[in-house]
N, C-alpha and C positions, 0 to 999 in steps of 0.2 A: 191658330194654335199649331206649334211645330211638334213633330214627332221626336222622340228621344234619339233616334238614329240621325235625323237631319241636324240635330244639335252637335253631334259628334263629327260631322263631315269636315269642318274646318281643321279639327285636330288630326283627323286621318290624312288630310292633304299635307299638313305640315310634316307629319311623321313620314309619309311617303317621299316627300321632297328631301328630307334629311337622309333617309335611307338611300335614295338615288345618288345624292352627293357623296355619301360614304362609299358607295359602290364605285363611283367614278374615281375617287381618291385611291381606293385599293387597286383598281385597274391601272391607273397611272403609275403607282408605285411598282407594280409587277412589270409593267412595260419598261420602266427605268432600270430595274434590276436585270431584266432580260437583255437589255441593250448593253449593260456593263459586262455581262457574261459573254455575249457575242464579241464585244471588243477584245476581251481577254483572249478568247479563242482565236480571233484574227491575228493578234500579236504573237501568239504561240505558233500559229501556222506560218506567219512571216519569218519568225526566227528559225524555224525548222527548215523552211525553203532556202533561206539565206545560207545556213550552214551546209545544206546539201549542195548548193551551187558553188560555194567556196571550196568544199571538199572535192567536188568533181574537177574543178580547175586544178587543184593541187595534185590530185591523183593522175591527171593526164600528162604530167611532166614526162618528157621524153618521147611522147607520141604526138607528132605535130597535128595530125588530123583530129584526134580526140581533144587535144588542147584547144584547137580552133573551135570545135563544136561546143566545148564547155564554156569558152569565152563568150560565144554568141548567145548561148543560153543564159549566161550571167547578165549580159547586156540587156537581153529581152526581159529578164526578171527586174532589173533596175528600171527599165522603161515602163513596165506595168505599174510598179509601185510609185514611180514618179508621177504617172498619170493620176493615180489615186490621191496623192498629196496635192497635186495641182488642182484637182477637181473638188478638194475639200471633203473627201470621203473619210478622212481620218480626223479625229478631234482629240483635244486634250493630250494626255500622255501618249496615246497611240500615235498621234501626229508627230510628237517630239521624238519618240523612239524610231519610227520608220524614217523620218527625215534625217536623223543623226546617222543611222546606218547607211543610208544612201550617200550622204555627204562623205562619210568615212570610206566607202567603196570608191567613190569618185576620186578622192584624194589618193588612195592607194593605186588606182589605175593611172592617174596623172604622174605618179612617181615611178611608174614601171614602163619605161620607154619601149621595152620589148613587145608590149601589147598595142602600141599606138598604130602601127601599120596594119595589124589585123583588124582593129576597130575601124580604121578608115576604109579598109576593103569590105567590111560588112555593111557599109552604108550603100544601099542599092537604089534609094529614091529620096526625094525631098522630105518624105514623111518618116523615114527611118530614124528612130530615136528622137522624134520631135518632142515628146513629152519629157524625156530626159534632158534634152537641150534647153527646154523652157525651165525646167527645174534648176538647172545649172545657172542659167541667166539670172533668175530671181535670187539665187543664193550664192552668187559669185563671191561676195565678200567672205561669207562663211567658209566656202571651199578654199579660197586663197589663204585664209587664216589657218586652216587645217594643214595646208601644204607647208606653210612656214613652221608649224609646230613639230612636225614629224621628222 
């Protein structure tokens, strides 16, 4: 003869399993939403940093030392974000936006011969701008089409 509590045990197990599954679903949804918020924050940070680097380069006009420093900082910025794209750290629209901005910057630098010598001088080893160079190699057609458009 079974007790009334032991008769309810299978129902309790089903209810606890359903509750656990619901908890996992809520946790997964919260993680997904959190990742979306972080991605938006990273895009805003990227945009702000891009604007600051471009502004520093423009503001340094007329001062050769400041201009060189601003250019090297801009190149290092492109290197870091190229590494992120190359490593797959950006996905979806974040990947698209960051890639497009880097390509646009490369196109502008390519069309500005006054910077070419400074960029060449800033290369101090075989690893200087290696991520940026890899980025450019993989996206050569995209960069070339941008050069032709502008």
